[in-house]
N, C-alpha and C positions, 0 to 999 in steps of 0.2 A: 501600459496599464494592465494589471493582471485581470484575467477573465474569471468569471464565476464558473466553478466546475459544473459540467453536465452530470446527469445521473451516472453512477458508476457502471462500467461495462464489466460483466463477469467474464472470467477467463480461467483456464486451467482444467484440472481434472475433477474438482469436487465443488463446483459452484453450486451453492444451495440457495435457499430463499433469502430475501433481503431483510432489512431491519424493520422493526415495529410492525410486523405482520404483512409486509408488502412483498410481492414476488421479486425474485432476483431481477436486477436491472433498474430498480427504482432508486437506488442510492448506494447500496453496499452489497458485496458478495460475502458469503460466510460459509463455514464448514458445518454449522449447526442449525442454520435456518433462523426463522423469526420467532417472536414471542407468542402472540395470541392469534390463532386462526390462520391456517394455510388455505390454499385454493380448494374448493369443493369440486367433486366430480359432477359431470353433467347427468341429471337423471335420464335424459333422453338417450344416453349412450347405453342404457340397459342396467344401470345400478339399481339395486333394491332401495326404494325410498326410505326404508327403515334404517338404512346404513349411510344416509347422507349426513355425516356428522362433522363437527369441527375437528380438525387435526392440528394440534399445537406443536409447532416446531421449536423446541426449547433450546435454551443455552446458545444464543447467537454469538457468532464471532464476525463482526462486520469488517470487511476489507474493501477499501475504496480503490478503484483503478480509474484514472482519468487521463485523457490526452488533451493537452493544451494546444490550441491552434496557433499557427504563425509564430513559432518559437525559433526559427532558423537563425535569425540575427542574435537573439538572446543567447542561444546555445553556443554560437561561435564566440561571443564575448566571454561567456562563462568558461569555455574551454581554455581560452587564452589566459584568463585570470588564474584558473586552477593550475595550469601548467607552469605559470610564472612562480607560483608559490611552491610547487613541487621542486623546481630548480633551486630555490633559495633555502628551503627548510627540510630537515631530515624526516619529519613525519613521526607518527606514533605506531606502535605495535598493539593492535587490539584484536579484532576478529578477522581482519583481512590478511591473507597469507600471500606473500610474493607480490605485494602491491604497495601503494603509498596512501596513507591515511593522514589527513591534515589534523591540526589542532581543532578543537570544537568551537572556535570563535568565529566561524565563517560568517554568521549573520551580522557581525560587527565590521566586516571588511568594508572599505569605503566606496567601492565602485557602485555606480547606479544600477548595474545589472544585478548585483547581489541584493539590493533593496527591492528590485522588481520581483526577484524570486522569493524574498521574504514575504512580500504581500501575497503572492500566489499561495504560499504555504499557509499563511494565517487565514486567508479566505477559505481554503480547502478545509482547514480544521473547524472553522465555524460551520461550514456546510455539513461536514461529517457529523459533528456533535448534534446538530439539529435533526439530522436524519435519524440517528439512533435514538434520540429523545422524542421522536414523533412530534416535533414542534415546527416543522417547515412552514405550516400555514400561518403561524404566529411566532416568528423566530425569536429565540433567546440569544443573548450575548454571553459567550463563555470567555471570561477574562483569562489571558495567558499570563501565568505567574512565573514561568521559567521557560526558556527556549535555548536550544543549542543546535548547531549544525556543523557538518564537516564534509570534506570532499574525499572521495575514494577514486584512485586511479589504478586501473588494472590492465595488464597486458597478458600475453599468452600464458596460460596455466595458473593465473591468479584466481583465488576463490575466497569465500567467506565461510568460516566455521559456524556451526550451529550456535546461536546466541539469541538473547532477547535484550530488551532495553528497560529493565525494571526501574521504577522511580518516576516515570513519566505517565501521561495519560495516553497520548497518541505518538506514534513514531511513523516515519515514512521515508521515502526515497524519491528523488527526482532524477531522471536520466538525461544527461547532457549529450553523451556520445556513447555508442554501443559497439564500435568496431565492426569487423566482418567475421562472423563465426564460420568455422569449418563445417561444411554440410555433413560431414561424417560424424559430427558430435551434436546430435539433436538437442541435448540439454545444455549446451554451452551457454554459460552466463545466466541461466534462468534463476529467478528467485523462487524459493519454495518455502511454504509454511506448513508446519506440522500440526496435525489435528490435536487440539489441546485436551480432548476427552480421552481418558485412559481406556485403552482397548477399543476405541471407537471403530477401528478397522477390522475387528474380529467378528463382526456380525455376518450372518449368512445372506443378507439382502445385498445384492450386487448393485454398485453404482452410487451416485451422489444421493444423500450426503454421508455415505458410509464407507468412504475410502480414506486413505491415510494422509494425503497431502494436497495442497493447492499450489499451482505454479503459474507464474507470469513470465512471458518473454519480453524483456525490456525493449523499448523503442525510444529514440530521442523525443523529448517533449512529454513523456509519460510520467505520471506520479502514481505511486502506490502508497496507501496509508493504512495503518493497522493498529490495534491495541498494543501498547508497548510490551505487554507481558508475553505475547505469543512468540514461540520459538520459530526461527527461520534460518535459512542459510542460502548461499549462492553457489551454484555449481561452477566448477572450473571453466574459465573462459578458454576456449580452444579456437584460435584463429589469428587474424592479423589486425593491426591497428590498436587504438587505445580506447578503453572504456572509461568513461568518467560519470560518476553519479554523486549526488549530494544528498546525504542522509540527515535526518533531523529528529529531534525529540521536543515535545511540548507538554508542559504540565499545566492543567487548567484549574481555575478556581470555580466557586459556586456560580451557576448561571444567573444572569440578571435579565429582567424584562427590558426589551429595547424601548427607548423613548420615542 
């Protein structure tokens, strides 16, 4: 049975404030922060009371990171299923270089573990959509009108070129296996998101949220979800073993009040 995601853990180099005016860690990480009202400084710390003002962190880019518990058996089965498909089918050439990319019909594969992963993805999408809509106290239902997923298999030196997933609402990736990275390559296999704000990295204020990218180091059982339009890439995997991830796109319809 799939588990409801916990609040997202922020990671990487530019974790900013969360969605809907909440601090980072309450549901989503982002490069631009939240909409209305960030944290206020403590007047007792010496701030002039005339300057205790609302700070609006505008143009949020919510990115969810979640670790599902007890996924060892699930991941073992998913690895077997994906590698069986890799042996039988040639795969597609899309953004993955020197790796294997399945067809995008993975959610229709018949194995029960695929359906378990499907449920995990759909629950995470509902959670993410309610967090960014600030409706977690009275959740809405966001109907999925289109969904696709595919497996990626990478070995030494494989990488993903810069790309996005236009045409969907949310995209994401679930990590089944991550191989063993070479310690001399600290960025091996990390997924990185580019700041969507033009020249956002050119400001003189050092640190989050004014740097140019956000990165996550994959781990088995981890899911990362993001708006489909944001550009991202995966650094070359340098190491031993096999990396397997399952990527997905979902397009949502108008939200409905739950009965």
